Legacy VTK file of the C-alpha trace (Angstrom):
# vtk DataFile Version 3.0
C-alpha trace
ASCII
DATASET POLYDATA
POINTS 227 float
144.920 -78.296 107.895
144.281 -79.125 104.254
144.734 -82.837 103.555
142.828 -83.182 100.277
142.040 -80.939 97.322
139.195 -82.028 95.076
138.611 -80.601 91.623
135.764 -80.175 89.210
136.758 -81.189 85.658
135.218 -78.976 82.967
136.550 -75.408 82.927
138.544 -76.210 86.055
141.080 -78.749 84.801
140.202 -78.808 81.102
138.497 -76.384 78.737
134.844 -77.178 78.072
135.041 -75.105 74.894
138.044 -77.176 73.841
135.983 -80.335 74.296
133.071 -78.837 72.328
135.464 -77.887 69.527
136.832 -81.436 69.435
133.311 -82.886 69.330
132.194 -80.594 66.532
135.233 -81.480 64.441
134.330 -85.152 64.936
130.740 -84.550 63.804
131.916 -82.416 60.879
134.204 -85.204 59.641
131.435 -87.756 59.962
128.858 -85.666 58.077
131.388 -84.533 55.484
131.978 -88.138 54.459
128.283 -88.975 54.572
126.847 -85.999 52.666
129.866 -84.843 50.640
129.895 -81.463 52.408
133.013 -79.431 53.181
134.306 -80.389 56.628
135.460 -76.904 57.620
132.136 -75.437 56.508
130.278 -77.939 58.692
132.500 -77.205 61.685
131.989 -73.447 61.279
128.219 -73.948 61.027
128.178 -75.995 64.212
130.211 -73.334 66.018
127.936 -70.544 64.814
124.823 -72.438 65.864
126.301 -73.093 69.301
127.282 -69.459 69.807
123.777 -68.399 68.833
122.023 -70.953 71.063
123.492 -74.175 72.516
120.185 -76.100 72.265
119.155 -78.509 69.507
122.385 -77.973 67.599
122.130 -81.024 65.354
118.457 -80.467 64.503
119.252 -76.913 63.498
122.308 -78.009 61.519
120.255 -80.437 59.418
117.611 -77.749 58.936
120.280 -75.279 57.805
121.656 -77.793 55.305
118.204 -78.794 54.062
118.770 -82.431 55.022
115.760 -84.475 56.126
116.314 -86.276 59.426
114.615 -88.464 62.001
114.851 -88.677 65.771
117.236 -91.610 65.400
119.537 -89.466 63.226
119.739 -86.869 66.007
120.364 -89.533 68.648
123.168 -90.916 66.495
124.823 -87.483 66.377
124.429 -87.032 70.129
125.988 -90.449 70.788
128.823 -89.766 68.347
129.518 -86.471 70.114
129.438 -87.915 73.625
131.448 -91.033 72.780
134.134 -89.504 70.592
137.743 -89.585 71.775
138.410 -85.891 72.425
141.584 -84.051 71.549
141.964 -82.112 74.775
144.600 -81.439 77.413
144.845 -80.071 80.926
145.200 -76.329 81.410
148.895 -75.478 81.690
148.765 -74.844 85.460
147.218 -78.219 86.354
150.042 -80.766 86.362
152.593 -78.470 88.031
150.083 -77.851 90.818
149.206 -81.549 91.169
152.906 -82.408 91.403
153.312 -79.769 94.111
150.447 -81.315 96.084
152.027 -84.755 95.803
155.293 -83.420 97.206
153.352 -82.080 100.187
151.402 -85.334 100.625
148.072 -83.673 99.906
145.564 -86.087 98.401
143.742 -85.235 95.188
140.428 -86.122 93.603
137.975 -85.176 90.864
134.186 -84.899 91.140
132.626 -84.254 87.756
129.076 -83.970 86.426
128.000 -84.701 82.880
126.928 -87.748 80.908
129.079 -90.671 82.034
130.359 -91.738 78.617
131.495 -88.233 77.734
133.152 -87.623 81.112
135.003 -90.936 81.032
136.262 -90.153 77.525
137.559 -86.786 78.736
139.271 -88.370 81.727
140.825 -91.032 79.517
142.069 -88.429 77.019
144.061 -86.573 79.699
145.060 -89.777 81.551
143.526 -88.409 84.729
143.881 -91.741 86.541
147.659 -91.317 86.384
147.543 -88.029 88.269
144.633 -88.100 90.760
144.063 -90.368 93.744
140.297 -90.759 93.306
137.775 -89.828 90.593
133.988 -89.750 90.842
131.790 -89.306 87.771
128.493 -88.397 89.390
126.452 -89.784 86.501
127.747 -93.238 87.476
125.768 -92.769 90.705
122.691 -91.503 88.831
121.662 -88.100 87.541
119.896 -87.342 90.841
123.350 -87.284 92.445
124.921 -84.653 90.216
126.185 -81.622 92.109
125.092 -79.868 94.243
123.955 -83.177 95.816
126.293 -83.966 98.741
126.647 -87.710 98.095
129.689 -87.478 95.784
131.490 -85.431 98.429
130.541 -87.938 101.115
131.932 -90.772 98.998
135.115 -88.825 98.263
135.622 -88.130 101.953
135.522 -91.874 102.684
137.730 -92.778 99.723
140.426 -90.299 100.744
139.990 -90.952 104.479
139.850 -87.297 105.461
137.329 -85.137 107.317
135.191 -82.518 105.588
137.057 -79.636 107.203
140.291 -81.015 105.738
138.867 -80.890 102.195
139.003 -78.096 99.622
136.844 -78.177 96.507
137.813 -76.161 93.427
135.230 -75.546 90.710
134.054 -72.976 88.205
130.255 -73.189 88.083
128.327 -70.979 90.551
125.138 -72.891 89.765
126.350 -76.052 91.520
129.992 -76.117 92.642
129.937 -74.115 95.871
126.711 -75.003 97.658
128.453 -77.947 99.334
130.065 -75.452 101.737
126.550 -74.735 103.030
126.130 -78.425 103.896
129.569 -79.465 105.126
132.629 -77.456 106.280
134.373 -77.918 102.925
136.224 -74.829 101.734
134.933 -74.022 98.235
137.163 -72.120 95.819
136.070 -70.656 92.500
138.535 -70.662 89.615
137.695 -68.272 86.803
139.132 -69.392 83.484
139.145 -66.950 80.575
137.106 -69.304 78.399
134.732 -70.536 81.119
131.214 -71.369 79.912
129.721 -70.394 83.299
131.730 -67.248 83.936
128.573 -65.127 84.298
126.303 -67.691 85.973
124.434 -66.904 89.212
125.262 -68.566 92.519
122.905 -71.367 93.566
120.848 -70.126 96.541
123.313 -67.229 96.786
126.020 -69.475 98.327
129.345 -68.130 97.131
132.841 -69.543 97.088
135.227 -68.802 99.951
137.452 -66.929 97.511
138.244 -66.670 93.809
141.387 -67.441 91.845
142.469 -67.165 88.219
145.139 -69.841 88.357
145.822 -72.886 90.508
149.186 -71.385 91.405
147.272 -68.742 93.390
146.439 -71.437 95.939
150.034 -71.710 97.118
149.685 -68.801 99.506
145.956 -69.134 100.177
145.915 -72.746 101.334
149.144 -74.670 101.316
151.752 -71.989 101.876
154.809 -71.289 99.782
158.047 -73.125 100.336
LINES 1 228
227 0 1 2 3 4 5 6 7 8 9 10 11 12 13 14 15 16 17 18 19 20 21 22 23 24 25 26 27 28 29 30 31 32 33 34 35 36 37 38 39 40 41 42 43 44 45 46 47 48 49 50 51 52 53 54 55 56 57 58 59 60 61 62 63 64 65 66 67 68 69 70 71 72 73 74 75 76 77 78 79 80 81 82 83 84 85 86 87 88 89 90 91 92 93 94 95 96 97 98 99 100 101 102 103 104 105 106 107 108 109 110 111 112 113 114 115 116 117 118 119 120 121 122 123 124 125 126 127 128 129 130 131 132 133 134 135 136 137 138 139 140 141 142 143 144 145 146 147 148 149 150 151 152 153 154 155 156 157 158 159 160 161 162 163 164 165 166 167 168 169 170 171 172 173 174 175 176 177 178 179 180 181 182 183 184 185 186 187 188 189 190 191 192 193 194 195 196 197 198 199 200 201 202 203 204 205 206 207 208 209 210 211 212 213 214 215 216 217 218 219 220 221 222 223 224 225 226
């Protein structure tokens, strides 16, 4: 019997590309004021650089603009990006599904990787604490405990007071979200969003999800039954 459903955050509950877009608009505004460059031009440059290669975006942006920079300038941009207050929202199927779970007394939680400041800003932006019973940002435990490490799931189990075989975990990233089912009897479900960053990623150690869905509403019949 399912007593708790735990969710990943990025590309499961919110759009990672939406967060990136928000961050790049923030950086574009900042640099527009500082260097008297057109804000939309800067945003488009950042987007193009990301689509070409997501590494060293800010270094490459300064190079493209012919602006001299130091390591501290890059660190400032990184911190501005990670600490900005994002303009993001839940996917449209999230809150209706969470409300359904509440009506059926199924507990809910979030386990999310990523730099702590950025993840907490995302969670704050969507007021996640108002909707989920427990939230674990794995970076608060230390980067060694990011998924697929089992510790966050062990902590969540204790927080929600359920057994592993009563837990379902829903995520999007094959590189880390589903291996937990090889360690504990947690049912792992893959949600495939249209804009998912990891849509074509390979499964970690070939451990796949129990099944795949395209919307949280698909879980009604799979796990909790329709009423």
